C-alpha positions as protocol buffer text, in pm:
chain_id: "A"
residue {
  index: 1
  type: MET
  ca { x: 3099 y: 1279 z: 12949 }
}
residue {
  index: 2
  type: LEU
  ca { x: 3088 y: 1059 z: 13262 }
}
residue {
  index: 3
  type: ARG
  ca { x: 3447 y: 1180 z: 13348 }
}
residue {
  index: 4
  type: THR
  ca { x: 3337 y: 1543 z: 13304 }
}
residue {
  index: 5
  type: VAL
  ca { x: 3035 y: 1504 z: 13530 }
}
residue {
  index: 6
  type: ALA
  ca { x: 3253 y: 1314 z: 13791 }
}
residue {
  index: 7
  type: GLY
  ca { x: 3510 y: 1586 z: 13781 }
}
residue {
  index: 8
  type: ARG
  ca { x: 3256 y: 1859 z: 13838 }
}
residue {
  index: 9
  type: PHE
  ca { x: 3106 y: 1673 z: 14126 }
}
residue {
  index: 10
  type: LEU
  ca { x: 3435 y: 1623 z: 14290 }
}
residue {
  index: 11
  type: HIS
  ca { x: 3537 y: 1977 z: 14242 }
}
residue {
  index: 12
  type: ALA
  ca { x: 3229 y: 2089 z: 14416 }
}
residue {
  index: 13
  type: LEU
  ca { x: 3297 y: 1873 z: 14724 }
}
residue {
  index: 14
  type: PRO
  ca { x: 3475 y: 2047 z: 15018 }
}
residue {
  index: 15
  type: SER
  ca { x: 3837 y: 1978 z: 15067 }
}
residue {
  index: 16
  type: GLU
  ca { x: 3767 y: 1781 z: 15377 }
}
residue {
  index: 17
  type: ALA
  ca { x: 3560 y: 1528 z: 15191 }
}
residue {
  index: 18
  type: ILE
  ca { x: 3818 y: 1492 z: 14920 }
}
residue {
  index: 19
  type: ASP
  ca { x: 4084 y: 1442 z: 15199 }
}
residue {
  index: 20
  type: ILE
  ca { x: 3877 y: 1155 z: 15342 }
}
residue {
  index: 21
  type: GLY
  ca { x: 3849 y: 993 z: 15003 }
}
residue {
  index: 22
  type: LEU
  ca { x: 4222 y: 1020 z: 14947 }
}
residue {
  index: 23
  type: ARG
  ca { x: 4307 y: 872 z: 15279 }
}
residue {
  index: 24
  type: GLY
  ca { x: 4097 y: 571 z: 15170 }
}
residue {
  index: 25
  type: LEU
  ca { x: 4289 y: 546 z: 14843 }
}
residue {
  index: 26
  type: ARG
  ca { x: 4621 y: 559 z: 15023 }
}
residue {
  index: 27
  type: LYS
  ca { x: 4545 y: 206 z: 15160 }
}
residue {
  index: 28
  type: VAL
  ca { x: 4558 y: 72 z: 14813 }
}
residue {
  index: 29
  type: ARG
  ca { x: 4896 y: -9 z: 14666 }
}
residue {
  index: 30
  type: LEU
  ca { x: 4887 y: 68 z: 14296 }
}
residue {
  index: 31
  type: ARG
  ca { x: 5173 y: -46 z: 14077 }
}
residue {
  index: 32
  type: LYS
  ca { x: 5047 y: 30 z: 13732 }
}
residue {
  index: 33
  type: GLY
  ca { x: 5259 y: 259 z: 13517 }
}
residue {
  index: 34
  type: ARG
  ca { x: 5597 y: 280 z: 13344 }
}
residue {
  index: 35
  type: HIS
  ca { x: 5881 y: 107 z: 13517 }
}
residue {
  index: 36
  type: VAL
  ca { x: 6201 y: 279 z: 13435 }
}
residue {
  index: 37
  type: TYR
  ca { x: 6405 y: -41 z: 13433 }
}
residue {
  index: 38
  type: ASP
  ca { x: 6195 y: -187 z: 13155 }
}
residue {
  index: 39
  type: HIS
  ca { x: 6354 y: 70 z: 12927 }
}
residue {
  index: 40
  type: ASP
  ca { x: 6711 y: 119 z: 12790 }
}
residue {
  index: 41
  type: TRP
  ca { x: 6910 y: 419 z: 12933 }
}
residue {
  index: 42
  type: ASP
  ca { x: 7251 y: 489 z: 13064 }
}
residue {
  index: 43
  type: VAL
  ca { x: 7166 y: 798 z: 13272 }
}
residue {
  index: 44
  type: LEU
  ca { x: 6822 y: 866 z: 13406 }
}
residue {
  index: 45
  type: VAL
  ca { x: 6735 y: 1224 z: 13522 }
}
residue {
  index: 46
  type: ILE
  ca { x: 6447 y: 1239 z: 13781 }
}
residue {
  index: 47
  type: LEU
  ca { x: 6286 y: 1585 z: 13813 }
}
residue {
  index: 48
  type: ASP
  ca { x: 6102 y: 1561 z: 14143 }
}
residue {
  index: 49
  type: ALA
  ca { x: 5730 y: 1648 z: 14113 }
}
residue {
  index: 50
  type: CYS
  ca { x: 5742 y: 1742 z: 13745 }
}
residue {
  index: 51
  type: ARG
  ca { x: 5417 y: 1737 z: 13552 }
}
residue {
  index: 52
  type: TYR
  ca { x: 5424 y: 1635 z: 13187 }
}
residue {
  index: 53
  type: ASP
  ca { x: 5237 y: 1942 z: 13073 }
}
residue {
  index: 54
  type: MET
  ca { x: 5460 y: 2192 z: 13241 }
}
residue {
  index: 55
  type: TYR
  ca { x: 5776 y: 2004 z: 13108 }
}
residue {
  index: 56
  type: ARG
  ca { x: 5636 y: 2013 z: 12755 }
}
residue {
  index: 57
  type: GLU
  ca { x: 5565 y: 2382 z: 12791 }
}
residue {
  index: 58
  type: VAL
  ca { x: 5907 y: 2472 z: 12922 }
}
residue {
  index: 59
  type: VAL
  ca { x: 6134 y: 2225 z: 12731 }
}
residue {
  index: 60
  type: GLY
  ca { x: 5916 y: 2177 z: 12421 }
}
residue {
  index: 61
  type: ARG
  ca { x: 5967 y: 1801 z: 12384 }
}
residue {
  index: 62
  type: GLY
  ca { x: 5898 y: 1463 z: 12546 }
}
residue {
  index: 63
  type: GLU
  ca { x: 5599 y: 1234 z: 12562 }
}
residue {
  index: 64
  type: PRO
  ca { x: 5358 y: 1164 z: 12850 }
}
residue {
  index: 65
  type: ALA
  ca { x: 5412 y: 866 z: 13078 }
}
residue {
  index: 66
  type: LEU
  ca { x: 5231 y: 733 z: 13376 }
}
residue {
  index: 67
  type: SER
  ca { x: 5446 y: 706 z: 13686 }
}
residue {
  index: 68
  type: ARG
  ca { x: 5403 y: 403 z: 13915 }
}
residue {
  index: 69
  type: ALA
  ca { x: 5367 y: 640 z: 14208 }
}
residue {
  index: 70
  type: SER
  ca { x: 5238 y: 970 z: 14334 }
}
residue {
  index: 71
  type: THR
  ca { x: 5513 y: 1036 z: 14603 }
}
residue {
  index: 72
  type: SER
  ca { x: 5885 y: 1006 z: 14611 }
}
residue {
  index: 73
  type: ASN
  ca { x: 5911 y: 731 z: 14873 }
}
residue {
  index: 74
  type: GLU
  ca { x: 5641 y: 527 z: 14695 }
}
residue {
  index: 75
  type: TRP
  ca { x: 5826 y: 564 z: 14365 }
}
residue {
  index: 76
  type: MET
  ca { x: 6147 y: 437 z: 14526 }
}
residue {
  index: 77
  type: ASP
  ca { x: 5964 y: 130 z: 14662 }
}
residue {
  index: 78
  type: ALA
  ca { x: 5801 y: 67 z: 14324 }
}
residue {
  index: 79
  type: THR
  ca { x: 6128 y: 119 z: 14122 }
}
residue {
  index: 80
  type: PHE
  ca { x: 6399 y: -54 z: 14329 }
}
residue {
  index: 81
  type: ASP
  ca { x: 6198 y: -373 z: 14362 }
}
residue {
  index: 82
  type: ASP
  ca { x: 6309 y: -729 z: 14382 }
}
residue {
  index: 83
  type: ALA
  ca { x: 6210 y: -807 z: 14025 }
}
residue {
  index: 84
  type: HIS
  ca { x: 6481 y: -569 z: 13905 }
}
residue {
  index: 85
  type: GLU
  ca { x: 6744 y: -672 z: 14153 }
}
residue {
  index: 86
  type: SER
  ca { x: 7028 y: -712 z: 13905 }
}
residue {
  index: 87
  type: ASP
  ca { x: 6959 y: -369 z: 13744 }
}
residue {
  index: 88
  type: VAL
  ca { x: 6955 y: -208 z: 14086 }
}
residue {
  index: 89
  type: ALA
  ca { x: 7286 y: -368 z: 14180 }
}
residue {
  index: 90
  type: SER
  ca { x: 7455 y: -218 z: 13877 }
}
residue {
  index: 91
  type: THR
  ca { x: 7308 y: 135 z: 13946 }
}
residue {
  index: 92
  type: ALA
  ca { x: 7458 y: 443 z: 14103 }
}
residue {
  index: 93
  type: TYR
  ca { x: 7181 y: 645 z: 14250 }
}
residue {
  index: 94
  type: VAL
  ca { x: 7250 y: 1017 z: 14323 }
}
residue {
  index: 95
  type: SER
  ca { x: 6970 y: 1130 z: 14534 }
}
residue {
  index: 96
  type: ALA
  ca { x: 6875 y: 1493 z: 14653 }
}
residue {
  index: 97
  type: ASN
  ca { x: 6570 y: 1350 z: 14813 }
}
residue {
  index: 98
  type: PRO
  ca { x: 6611 y: 1260 z: 15172 }
}
residue {
  index: 99
  type: PHE
  ca { x: 6367 y: 959 z: 15140 }
}
residue {
  index: 100
  type: SER
  ca { x: 6669 y: 774 z: 14988 }
}
residue {
  index: 101
  type: ARG
  ca { x: 6786 y: 720 z: 15350 }
}
residue {
  index: 102
  type: ARG
  ca { x: 6508 y: 441 z: 15367 }
}
residue {
  index: 103
  type: LEU
  ca { x: 6676 y: 233 z: 15099 }
}
residue {
  index: 104
  type: ASP
  ca { x: 6902 y: -64 z: 15156 }
}
residue {
  index: 105
  type: GLU
  ca { x: 7242 y: 48 z: 15027 }
}
residue {
  index: 106
  type: SER
  ca { x: 7372 y: -301 z: 14996 }
}
residue {
  index: 107
  type: ARG
  ca { x: 7139 y: -364 z: 14704 }
}
residue {
  index: 108
  type: PHE
  ca { x: 7284 y: -83 z: 14494 }
}
residue {
  index: 109
  type: GLY
  ca { x: 7610 y: -30 z: 14310 }
}
residue {
  index: 110
  type: LEU
  ca { x: 7617 y: 292 z: 14502 }
}
residue {
  index: 111
  type: ILE
  ca { x: 7377 y: 521 z: 14677 }
}
residue {
  index: 112
  type: ASP
  ca { x: 7508 y: 884 z: 14682 }
}
residue {
  index: 113
  type: HIS
  ca { x: 7301 y: 1070 z: 14945 }
}
residue {
  index: 114
  type: VAL
  ca { x: 7408 y: 1406 z: 14802 }
}
residue {
  index: 115
  type: TRP
  ca { x: 7144 y: 1584 z: 15029 }
}
residue {
  index: 116
  type: LYS
  ca { x: 7358 y: 1489 z: 15338 }
}
residue {
  index: 117
  type: GLU
  ca { x: 7649 y: 1716 z: 15273 }
}
residue {
  index: 118
  type: ASN
  ca { x: 7486 y: 1969 z: 15031 }
}
residue {
  index: 119
  type: TRP
  ca { x: 7183 y: 2084 z: 15217 }
}
residue {
  index: 120
  type: ASP
  ca { x: 7138 y: 2457 z: 15198 }
}
residue {
  index: 121
  type: ASP
  ca { x: 6993 y: 2590 z: 15526 }
}
residue {
  index: 122
  type: GLU
  ca { x: 6892 y: 2918 z: 15375 }
}
residue {
  index: 123
  type: LEU
  ca { x: 6707 y: 2762 z: 15079 }
}
residue {
  index: 124
  type: ASN
  ca { x: 6573 y: 2466 z: 15290 }
}
residue {
  index: 125
  type: THR
  ca { x: 6652 y: 2226 z: 15010 }
}
residue {
  index: 126
  type: ILE
  ca { x: 6923 y: 2086 z: 14789 }
}
residue {
  index: 127
  type: PRO
  ca { x: 7041 y: 2319 z: 14498 }
}
residue {
  index: 128
  type: ALA
  ca { x: 7080 y: 2149 z: 14161 }
}
residue {
  index: 129
  type: GLY
  ca { x: 7452 y: 2201 z: 14134 }
}
residue {
  index: 130
  type: PRO
  ca { x: 7578 y: 1921 z: 14358 }
}
residue {
  index: 131
  type: VAL
  ca { x: 7354 y: 1662 z: 14192 }
}
residue {
  index: 132
  type: THR
  ca { x: 7491 y: 1773 z: 13851 }
}
residue {
  index: 133
  type: ASP
  ca { x: 7853 y: 1750 z: 13975 }
}
residue {
  index: 134
  type: HIS
  ca { x: 7807 y: 1404 z: 14143 }
}
residue {
  index: 135
  type: GLY
  ca { x: 7610 y: 1266 z: 13846 }
}
residue {
  index: 136
  type: ILE
  ca { x: 7852 y: 1369 z: 13577 }
}
residue {
  index: 137
  type: ALA
  ca { x: 8151 y: 1239 z: 13777 }
}
residue {
  index: 138
  type: LEU
  ca { x: 7983 y: 902 z: 13831 }
}
residue {
  index: 139
  type: ALA
  ca { x: 7873 y: 869 z: 13461 }
}
residue {
  index: 140
  type: ARG
  ca { x: 8223 y: 949 z: 13346 }
}
residue {
  index: 141
  type: SER
  ca { x: 8387 y: 694 z: 13581 }
}
residue {
  index: 142
  type: GLU
  ca { x: 8212 y: 409 z: 13383 }
}
residue {
  index: 143
  type: SER
  ca { x: 8203 y: 219 z: 13713 }
}
residue {
  index: 144
  type: TYR
  ca { x: 7832 y: 152 z: 13687 }
}
residue {
  index: 145
  type: ASP
  ca { x: 7604 y: 29 z: 13416 }
}
residue {
  index: 146
  type: ARG
  ca { x: 7342 y: 297 z: 13496 }
}
residue {
  index: 147
  type: VAL
  ca { x: 7344 y: 633 z: 13686 }
}
residue {
  index: 148
  type: ILE
  ca { x: 7034 y: 800 z: 13825 }
}
residue {
  index: 149
  type: LEU
  ca { x: 7042 y: 1177 z: 13904 }
}
residue {
  index: 150
  type: HIS
  ca { x: 6740 y: 1255 z: 14121 }
}
residue {
  index: 151
  type: TYR
  ca { x: 6715 y: 1637 z: 14146 }
}
residue {
  index: 152
  type: MET
  ca { x: 6488 y: 1794 z: 14415 }
}
residue {
  index: 153
  type: GLN
  ca { x: 6341 y: 2057 z: 14166 }
}
residue {
  index: 154
  type: PRO
  ca { x: 6090 y: 2145 z: 14052 }
}
residue {
  index: 155
  type: HIS
  ca { x: 5954 y: 2027 z: 14382 }
}
residue {
  index: 156
  type: TYR
  ca { x: 5893 y: 2309 z: 14634 }
}
residue {
  index: 157
  type: PRO
  ca { x: 6079 y: 2514 z: 14773 }
}
residue {
  index: 158
  type: PHE
  ca { x: 6078 y: 2740 z: 14470 }
}
residue {
  index: 159
  type: ILE
  ca { x: 6447 y: 2850 z: 14459 }
}
residue {
  index: 160
  type: GLY
  ca { x: 6423 y: 2930 z: 14088 }
}
residue {
  index: 161
  type: SER
  ca { x: 6194 y: 3229 z: 14146 }
}
residue {
  index: 162
  type: ASP
  ca { x: 6270 y: 3584 z: 14259 }
}
residue {
  index: 163
  type: GLN
  ca { x: 5898 y: 3680 z: 14261 }
}
residue {
  index: 164
  type: PHE
  ca { x: 5758 y: 3425 z: 14495 }
}
residue {
  index: 165
  type: GLU
  ca { x: 5759 y: 3473 z: 14870 }
}
residue {
  index: 166
  type: PRO
  ca { x: 6113 y: 3407 z: 15012 }
}
residue {
  index: 167
  type: VAL
  ca { x: 6157 y: 3042 z: 15099 }
}
residue {
  index: 168
  type: SER
  ca { x: 6286 y: 3125 z: 15449 }
}
residue {
  index: 169
  type: GLU
  ca { x: 5962 y: 3298 z: 15535 }
}
residue {
  index: 170
  type: VAL
  ca { x: 5732 y: 3025 z: 15389 }
}
residue {
  index: 171
  type: SER
  ca { x: 5928 y: 2753 z: 15556 }
}
residue {
  index: 172
  type: ALA
  ca { x: 5977 y: 2933 z: 15892 }
}
residue {
  index: 173
  type: GLY
  ca { x: 5656 y: 2798 z: 16051 }
}
residue {
  index: 174
  type: LEU
  ca { x: 5737 y: 2429 z: 16028 }
}
residue {
  index: 175
  type: LYS
  ca { x: 5628 y: 2261 z: 16346 }
}
residue {
  index: 176
  type: GLY
  ca { x: 5610 y: 1901 z: 16236 }
}
residue {
  index: 177
  type: ASP
  ca { x: 5279 y: 1945 z: 16054 }
}
residue {
  index: 178
  type: ASP
  ca { x: 5189 y: 2082 z: 15723 }
}
residue {
  index: 179
  type: THR
  ca { x: 5229 y: 2452 z: 15810 }
}
residue {
  index: 180
  type: GLY
  ca { x: 5512 y: 2501 z: 15543 }
}
residue {
  index: 181
  type: ASN
  ca { x: 5346 y: 2294 z: 15272 }
}
residue {
  index: 182
  type: VAL
  ca { x: 5285 y: 2552 z: 14996 }
}
residue {
  index: 183
  type: TRP
  ca { x: 5001 y: 2344 z: 14851 }
}
residue {
  index: 184
  type: HIS
  ca { x: 4813 y: 2324 z: 15185 }
}
residue {
  index: 185
  type: MET
  ca { x: 4883 y: 2689 z: 15219 }
}
residue {
  index: 186
  type: ILE
  ca { x: 4699 y: 2759 z: 14891 }
}
residue {
  index: 187
  type: GLU
  ca { x: 4405 y: 2549 z: 15017 }
}
residue {
  index: 188
  type: ARG
  ca { x: 4392 y: 2769 z: 15330 }
}
residue {
  index: 189
  type: GLY
  ca { x: 4407 y: 3087 z: 15128 }
}
residue {
  index: 190
  type: GLU
  ca { x: 4753 y: 3186 z: 15264 }
}
residue {
  index: 191
  type: VAL
  ca { x: 4929 y: 3181 z: 14925 }
}
residue {
  index: 192
  type: ASP
  ca { x: 4800 y: 3298 z: 14582 }
}
residue {
  index: 193
  type: ALA
  ca { x: 4774 y: 2994 z: 14356 }
}
residue {
  index: 194
  type: ALA
  ca { x: 4875 y: 3179 z: 14044 }
}
residue {
  index: 195
  type: ASP
  ca { x: 5189 y: 3319 z: 14209 }
}
residue {
  index: 196
  type: ALA
  ca { x: 5280 y: 2963 z: 14340 }
}
residue {
  index: 197
  type: ILE
  ca { x: 5222 y: 2796 z: 13991 }
}
residue {
  index: 198
  type: ALA
  ca { x: 5440 y: 3068 z: 13821 }
}
residue {
  index: 199
  type: ALA
  ca { x: 5717 y: 2993 z: 14079 }
}
residue {
  index: 200
  type: TYR
  ca { x: 5675 y: 2622 z: 14020 }
}
residue {
  index: 201
  type: TYR
  ca { x: 5737 y: 2672 z: 13643 }
}
residue {
  index: 202
  type: ASP
  ca { x: 6035 y: 2888 z: 13730 }
}
residue {
  index: 203
  type: ASN
  ca { x: 6176 y: 2603 z: 13945 }
}
residue {
  index: 204
  type: LEU
  ca { x: 6172 y: 2380 z: 13638 }
}
residue {
  index: 205
  type: ARG
  ca { x: 6343 y: 2633 z: 13425 }
}
residue {
  index: 206
  type: TYR
  ca { x: 6602 y: 2663 z: 13699 }
}
residue {
  index: 207
  type: VAL
  ca { x: 6678 y: 2290 z: 13718 }
}
residue {
  index: 208
  type: TYR
  ca { x: 6662 y: 2237 z: 13352 }
}
residue {
  index: 209
  type: GLU
  ca { x: 6961 y: 2460 z: 13293 }
}
residue {
  index: 210
  type: TYR
  ca { x: 7156 y: 2200 z: 13496 }
}
residue {
  index: 211
  type: VAL
  ca { x: 7004 y: 1916 z: 13306 }
}
residue {
  index: 212
  type: GLU
  ca { x: 7130 y: 2071 z: 12989 }
}
residue {
  index: 213
  type: THR
  ca { x: 7480 y: 2073 z: 13144 }
}
residue {
  index: 214
  type: VAL
  ca { x: 7440 y: 1689 z: 13199 }
}
residue {
  index: 215
  type: LEU
  ca { x: 7326 y: 1633 z: 12845 }
}
residue {
  index: 216
  type: GLU
  ca { x: 7649 y: 1789 z: 12715 }
}
residue {
  index: 217
  type: ASN
  ca { x: 7874 y: 1604 z: 12955 }
}
residue {
  index: 218
  type: VAL
  ca { x: 7777 y: 1232 z: 12955 }
}
residue {
  index: 219
  type: ASP
  ca { x: 7785 y: 962 z: 12693 }
}
residue {
  index: 220
  type: GLY
  ca { x: 7495 y: 743 z: 12594 }
}
residue {
  index: 221
  type: THR
  ca { x: 7119 y: 737 z: 12630 }
}
residue {
  index: 222
  type: VAL
  ca { x: 6981 y: 986 z: 12876 }
}
residue {
  index: 223
  type: THR
  ca { x: 6616 y: 976 z: 12977 }
}
residue {
  index: 224
  type: ILE
  ca { x: 6452 y: 1261 z: 13155 }
}
residue {
  index: 225
  type: THR
  ca { x: 6145 y: 1181 z: 13363 }
}
residue {
  index: 226
  type: ALA
  ca { x: 5996 y: 1238 z: 13702 }
}
residue {
  index: 227
  type: ASP
  ca { x: 5914 y: 1020 z: 14010 }
}
residue {
  index: 228
  type: HIS
  ca { x: 5557 y: 1169 z: 14026 }
}
residue {
  index: 229
  type: ALA
  ca { x: 5369 y: 1486 z: 13923 }
}
residue {
  index: 230
  type: ASN
  ca { x: 5159 y: 1737 z: 14124 }
}
residue {
  index: 231
  type: ALA
  ca { x: 4799 y: 1836 z: 14135 }
}
residue {
  index: 232
  type: LEU
  ca { x: 4731 y: 2202 z: 14067 }
}
residue {
  index: 233
  type: GLY
  ca { x: 4362 y: 2223 z: 14175 }
}
residue {
  index: 234
  type: GLU
  ca { x: 4233 y: 1925 z: 13961 }
}
residue {
  index: 235
  type: TRP
  ca { x: 3940 y: 1748 z: 14146 }
}
residue {
  index: 236
  type: ASN
  ca { x: 3987 y: 2011 z: 14416 }
}
residue {
  index: 237
  type: THR
  ca { x: 4329 y: 1878 z: 14517 }
}
residue {
  index: 238
  type: TRP
  ca { x: 4675 y: 2040 z: 14542 }
}
residue {
  index: 239
  type: GLY
  ca { x: 5023 y: 1881 z: 14582 }
}
residue {
  index: 240
  type: HIS
  ca { x: 5069 y: 1510 z: 14598 }
}
residue {
  index: 241
  type: ARG
  ca { x: 4993 y: 1226 z: 14837 }
}
residue {
  index: 242
  type: ALA
  ca { x: 5082 y: 865 z: 14841 }
}
residue {
  index: 243
  type: TYR
  ca { x: 4896 y: 595 z: 14649 }
}
residue {
  index: 244
  type: VAL
  ca { x: 4660 y: 843 z: 14459 }
}
residue {
  index: 245
  type: PRO
  ca { x: 4569 y: 719 z: 14104 }
}
residue {
  index: 246
  type: PHE
  ca { x: 4477 y: 1061 z: 13963 }
}
residue {
  index: 247
  type: ARG
  ca { x: 4652 y: 1141 z: 13637 }
}
residue {
  index: 248
  type: ALA
  ca { x: 4730 y: 1497 z: 13776 }
}
residue {
  index: 249
  type: VAL
  ca { x: 4971 y: 1349 z: 14015 }
}
residue {
  index: 250
  type: ARG
  ca { x: 5106 y: 1063 z: 13804 }
}
residue {
  index: 251
  type: GLU
  ca { x: 5141 y: 1192 z: 13449 }
}
residue {
  index: 252
  type: VAL
  ca { x: 5511 y: 1277 z: 13405 }
}
residue {
  index: 253
  type: PRO
  ca { x: 5746 y: 1351 z: 13108 }
}
residue {
  index: 254
  type: TRP
  ca { x: 5945 y: 1089 z: 12929 }
}
residue {
  index: 255
  type: ASP
  ca { x: 6215 y: 1246 z: 12716 }
}
residue {
  index: 256
  type: VAL
  ca { x: 6487 y: 1029 z: 12556 }
}
residue {
  index: 257
  type: ARG
  ca { x: 6819 y: 1183 z: 12428 }
}
residue {
  index: 258
  type: GLU
  ca { x: 7124 y: 1034 z: 12265 }
}
residue {
  index: 259
  type: CYS
  ca { x: 7422 y: 1215 z: 12412 }
}
residue {
  index: 260
  type: THR
  ca { x: 7794 y: 1266 z: 12365 }
}
residue {
  index: 261
  type: ASP
  ca { x: 8038 y: 1393 z: 12627 }
}
residue {
  index: 262
  type: GLU
  ca { x: 8156 y: 1728 z: 12491 }
}
residue {
  index: 263
  type: ARG
  ca { x: 8362 y: 1794 z: 12805 }
}
residue {
  index: 264
  type: THR
  ca { x: 8221 y: 2145 z: 12848 }
}
residue {
  index: 265
  type: TYR
  ca { x: 8204 y: 2112 z: 13217 }
}
residue {
  index: 266
  type: ASP
  ca { x: 8437 y: 1978 z: 13498 }
}
residue {
  index: 267
  type: PRO
  ca { x: 8250 y: 1866 z: 13810 }
}
residue {
  index: 268
  type: ALA
  ca { x: 8371 y: 2005 z: 14141 }
}
residue {
  index: 269
  type: VAL
  ca { x: 8389 y: 1666 z: 14297 }
}
residue {
  index: 270
  type: SER
  ca { x: 8591 y: 1343 z: 14246 }
}
residue {
  index: 271
  type: LEU
  ca { x: 8479 y: 987 z: 14244 }
}
residue {
  index: 272
  type: ALA
  ca { x: 8682 y: 929 z: 14573 }
}
residue {
  index: 273
  type: ASP
  ca { x: 8498 y: 1222 z: 14736 }
}
residue {
  index: 274
  type: ILE
  ca { x: 8158 y: 1069 z: 14643 }
}
residue {
  index: 275
  type: ARG
  ca { x: 8237 y: 712 z: 14759 }
}
residue {
  index: 276
  type: GLY
  ca { x: 8374 y: 844 z: 15088 }
}
residue {
  index: 277
  type: SER
  ca { x: 8077 y: 1067 z: 15167 }
}
residue {
  index: 278
  type: ASP
  ca { x: 7901 y: 967 z: 15483 }
}
residue {
  index: 279
  type: ALA
  ca { x: 7781 y: 1275 z: 15671 }
}
residue {
  index: 280
  type: ASP
  ca { x: 7512 y: 1275 z: 15940 }
}
residue {
  index: 281
  type: ALA
  ca { x: 7196 y: 1480 z: 15892 }
}
residue {
  index: 282
  type: ASP
  ca { x: 6876 y: 1568 z: 16060 }
}
residue {
  index: 283
  type: VAL
  ca { x: 6655 y: 1388 z: 15806 }
}
residue {
  index: 284
  type: ARG
  ca { x: 6325 y: 1465 z: 15981 }
}
residue {
  index: 285
  type: GLU
  ca { x: 6369 y: 1836 z: 15970 }
}
residue {
  index: 286
  type: ARG
  ca { x: 6496 y: 1840 z: 15609 }
}
residue {
  index: 287
  type: LEU
  ca { x: 6189 y: 1645 z: 15495 }
}
residue {
  index: 288
  type: ARG
  ca { x: 5977 y: 1897 z: 15676 }
}
residue {
  index: 289
  type: SER
  ca { x: 6151 y: 2179 z: 15496 }
}
residue {
  index: 290
  type: LEU
  ca { x: 6047 y: 2032 z: 15166 }
}
residue {
  index: 291
  type: GLY
  ca { x: 5684 y: 2039 z: 15276 }
}
residue {
  index: 292
  type: TYR
  ca { x: 5650 y: 1671 z: 15377 }
}
residue {
  index: 293
  type: VAL
  ca { x: 5480 y: 1544 z: 15683 }
}
residue {
  index: 294
  type: ASP
  ca { x: 5514 y: 1190 z: 15817 }
}
residue {
  index: 295
  type: GLU
  ca { x: 5335 y: 927 z: 15621 }
}
């Protein structure tokens, strides 16, 4: 009852008041939630900004888990911590999220910044294909105890939808602020919320087709989860911001599979290609294209 009353009260507040409260919460470093290294897996699939309820609706399985973070960079800090140094040292991390450039590569078995060479300027994001190719190649190499595939989807831009406003038009106004952040555009009345949510779901359907390819082409335990979730109007908030304890931005799927490599797919990349990749990139602009602003 108390939670219901509190929710109605917060929903009635103007977005400016909610924003002030969230800025205060961001000063608190919360570390409660499921730590992925406390569980057994050979391959970990991260679906960026995937809510548990949407995953359950689209995929039809999995259990809810509480992430230790509400943004990607916060999740990286909370996951690749000193307490799990030996696990990190034996991990190959394939990341489509440009925040991986903040990590100390010397602590990992390998960090494969797949976004550097596979950024799509028309889509303003990283398609799921390169992450799939690199992840399967690394898992088959058996060079690392654990492999993490961090997809950028279902996070905006919504490249899995033909109905939503073209990504190039939505992202064209980026000027270093939140102009191109779809969730802020909803708050300003510039984007229809129902259309954006439908496209968000389509983005999950898009990336999950690639996840299914991974499940057929690696051996061992594969766990599918997310770095954080995404508010869809709960408590008058949209999107996700750092260090926010709301369940809407932290409840993610946890779906464990036992897989056998059926060799139904040959990745279009070799292990030598991955280990030799070191392209330069305009990280700042690419983070903006994903709707991020400096934190």
